[in-house]
PAKE-318300 format. One record per residue (C-alpha): residue in three letters; x, y, z. Coordinates in steps of 0.25 Angstrom, whole numbers, padded with zeros to 4 digits, always signed. Example, Ala and Ser with C-alpha at 12.3 -4.5 7.8 and 13.67 -1.06 7.14 Angstrom:
! PAKE-318300
ALA+0049-0018+0031/SER+0055-0004+0029/
This chain:
! PAKE-318300
UNK+0001+0000+0000/UNK+0006+0014-0004/UNK+0007+0026+0004/UNK+0002+0039+0003/UNK+0011+0052+0002/UNK+0004+0057+0016/UNK+0009+0041+0021/UNK+0023+0044+0014/UNK+0026+0058+0020/UNK+0022+0053+0035/UNK+0031+0043+0032/UNK+0043+0050+0029/UNK+0040+0061+0041/UNK+0041+0048+0050/UNK+0055+0045+0043/UNK+0059+0060+0045/UNK+0057+0058+0059/UNK+0063+0044+0061/UNK+0076+0051+0054/UNK+0076+0062+0063/UNK+0075+0054+0076/UNK+0087+0047+0070/UNK+0094+0059+0070/UNK+0092+0062+0084/UNK+0095+0048+0089/UNK+0108+0050+0081/UNK+0110+0063+0089/UNK+0108+0056+0101/UNK+0117+0044+0099/UNK+0106+0035+0096/UNK+0103+0030+0083/UNK+0091+0021+0079/UNK+0094+0011+0069/UNK+0087+0007+0059/UNK+0088+0021+0052/UNK+0073+0021+0053/UNK+0068+0011+0065/UNK+0054+0015+0064/UNK+0055+0009+0050/UNK+0062-0004+0055/UNK+0052-0006+0067/UNK+0040-0003+0058/UNK+0044-0014+0048/UNK+0043-0024+0058/UNK+0032-0019+0066/UNK+0036-0006+0074/UNK+0040-0008+0086/UNK+0055-0015+0084/UNK+0066-0014+0091/UNK+0081-0018+0087/UNK+0088-0024+0098/UNK+0105-0023+0098/UNK+0116-0028+0105/UNK+0130-0024+0104/UNK+0145-0029+0107/UNK+0142-0043+0106/UNK+0144-0054+0106/UNK+0146-0058+0121/UNK+0148-0071+0126/UNK+0139-0068+0138/UNK+0129-0058+0136/UNK+0126-0060+0120/UNK+0122-0075+0123/UNK+0111-0068+0134/UNK+0106-0059+0126/UNK+0104-0069+0113/UNK+0095-0078+0124/UNK+0087-0066+0128/UNK+0083-0062+0114/UNK+0083-0076+0111/UNK+0072-0076+0123/UNK+0064-0064+0117/UNK+0064-0068+0103/UNK+0072-0057+0101/UNK+0082-0053+0089/UNK+0094-0042+0091/UNK+0105-0036+0082/UNK+0119-0039+0088/UNK+0130-0029+0084/UNK+0141-0037+0087/UNK+0157-0033+0088/UNK+0165-0041+0078/UNK+0176-0046+0089/UNK+0165-0051+0099/UNK+0159-0059+0086/UNK+0174-0065+0084/UNK+0174-0069+0100/UNK+0160-0074+0100/UNK+0156-0079+0087/UNK+0147-0090+0090/UNK+0139-0078+0098/UNK+0137-0070+0083/UNK+0132-0084+0079/UNK+0123-0084+0088/UNK+0116-0071+0087/UNK+0113-0071+0074/UNK+0107-0085+0076/UNK+0098-0081+0084/UNK+0092-0071+0074/UNK+0100-0059+0080/UNK+0107-0048+0069/UNK+0122-0048+0072/UNK+0128-0034+0066/UNK+0140-0026+0068/UNK+0147-0019+0078/UNK+0161-0019+0074/UNK+0173-0028+0079/UNK+0177-0020+0092/UNK+0167-0009+0094/UNK+0176+0002+0089/UNK+0170+0016+0086/UNK+0169+0014+0072/UNK+0171+0031+0070/UNK+0184+0027+0074/UNK+0189+0019+0065/UNK+0197+0019+0050/UNK+0188+0013+0039/UNK+0197+0001+0038/UNK+0194-0001+0054/UNK+0180+0001+0052/UNK+0179-0011+0042/UNK+0186-0019+0051/UNK+0178-0018+0063/UNK+0164-0020+0054/UNK+0170-0029+0044/UNK+0175-0039+0055/UNK+0163-0039+0063/UNK+0155-0042+0050/UNK+0163-0054+0047/UNK+0164-0060+0061/UNK+0149-0058+0062/UNK+0147-0063+0048/UNK+0153-0075+0053/UNK+0144-0079+0063/UNK+0132-0075+0057/UNK+0133-0076+0042/UNK+0129-0062+0041/UNK+0136-0047+0038/UNK+0131-0037+0049/UNK+0123-0027+0043/UNK+0123-0017+0053/UNK+0135-0011+0061/UNK+0134-0003+0075/UNK+0144+0005+0077/UNK+0151+0004+0092/UNK+0145+0015+0100/UNK+0136+0019+0091/UNK+0149+0027+0085/UNK+0145+0031+0072/UNK+0148+0043+0060/UNK+0148+0043+0046/UNK+0162+0036+0044/UNK+0156+0024+0052/UNK+0142+0023+0043/UNK+0149+0026+0031/UNK+0158+0015+0034/UNK+0148+0005+0039/UNK+0139+0007+0026/UNK+0152+0005+0018/UNK+0152-0010+0025/UNK+0137-0011+0023/UNK+0132-0008+0038/UNK+0121-0002+0044/UNK+0125+0006+0056/UNK+0116+0004+0067/UNK+0115+0010+0080/UNK+0104+0009+0090/UNK+0092+0019+0096/UNK+0091+0013+0110/UNK+0103+0013+0120/UNK+0102+0009+0133/UNK+0116+0008+0136/UNK+0116-0006+0141/UNK+0133-0008+0140/UNK+0135+0001+0150/UNK+0127-0008+0159/UNK+0117+0002+0165/UNK+0107-0008+0172/UNK+0098-0020+0166/UNK+0087-0009+0170/UNK+0093+0002+0163/UNK+0095-0005+0148/UNK+0081-0011+0149/UNK+0074+0002+0152/UNK+0084+0010+0143/UNK+0079+0003+0132/UNK+0065-0001+0136/UNK+0063+0015+0138/UNK+0069+0019+0123/UNK+0065+0008+0113/UNK+0057+0013+0103/UNK+0052+0005+0090/UNK+0064+0004+0081/UNK+0074+0006+0092/UNK+0087+0000+0092/UNK+0091-0006+0104/UNK+0105-0005+0109/UNK+0111-0017+0118/UNK+0125-0024+0121/UNK+0128-0040+0120/UNK+0143-0038+0122/UNK+0153-0028+0127/UNK+0152-0030+0141/UNK+0143-0035+0152/UNK+0129-0035+0145/UNK+0121-0041+0156/UNK+0112-0029+0159/UNK+0108-0030+0144/UNK+0106-0045+0144/UNK+0097-0042+0158/UNK+0090-0032+0151/UNK+0087-0037+0139/UNK+0075-0047+0141/UNK+0068-0034+0147/UNK+0069-0026+0136/UNK+0064-0039+0126/UNK+0052-0040+0134/UNK+0047-0027+0137/UNK+0050-0023+0122/UNK+0043-0033+0117/UNK+0031-0032+0126/UNK+0031-0018+0120/UNK+0030-0024+0107/UNK+0043-0022+0102/UNK+0049-0033+0092/UNK+0064-0034+0090/UNK+0073-0033+0077/UNK+0086-0035+0072/UNK+0094-0021+0065/UNK+0101-0028+0054/
């Protein structure tokens, strides 16, 4: 069924508003991804969120988080470090086997803005190869460590066929603020299309694992569904 000119103008105004919101989020240091989360959420039924985990795989916490996700029937996107994939390859294979998306978070977590072009390519390319060896797939997305992005990072990522992916909800679980704080920061800020940043590696992630069941059960009770980003 076609749409009227008035309807198309209304959609255009909505998209313009979404673009303005994305700019505001960027200025605040939080970027909503996909570029048009509302469109992505709408195409999947409206209330969709994207759960992501950084810095794994960890032999201690990744299995715990995978078990919780499996219990709730939720799929997530894992942005993994190449050095950790190399150290724990079977965990990366397990993440993919359970239906989650495995994507690129660099090899050793540097600030990609400070690297030469060749070092950038080595960080991203080496991680691609390590992940592909365990999953059979080359990552399509890159999450720069620290969310550190500039024009060079974006252009170099694009040259390697990568979409840069950040987040819109950050409970700072890496700082271990407490299980209750992680839970409330996520649940208090989630909207349809939100990209939630959590961690399964890079340190003690027991608080993240402890907060996850309540996050998942509450969001499901609110009518949210979960999807992978890439």
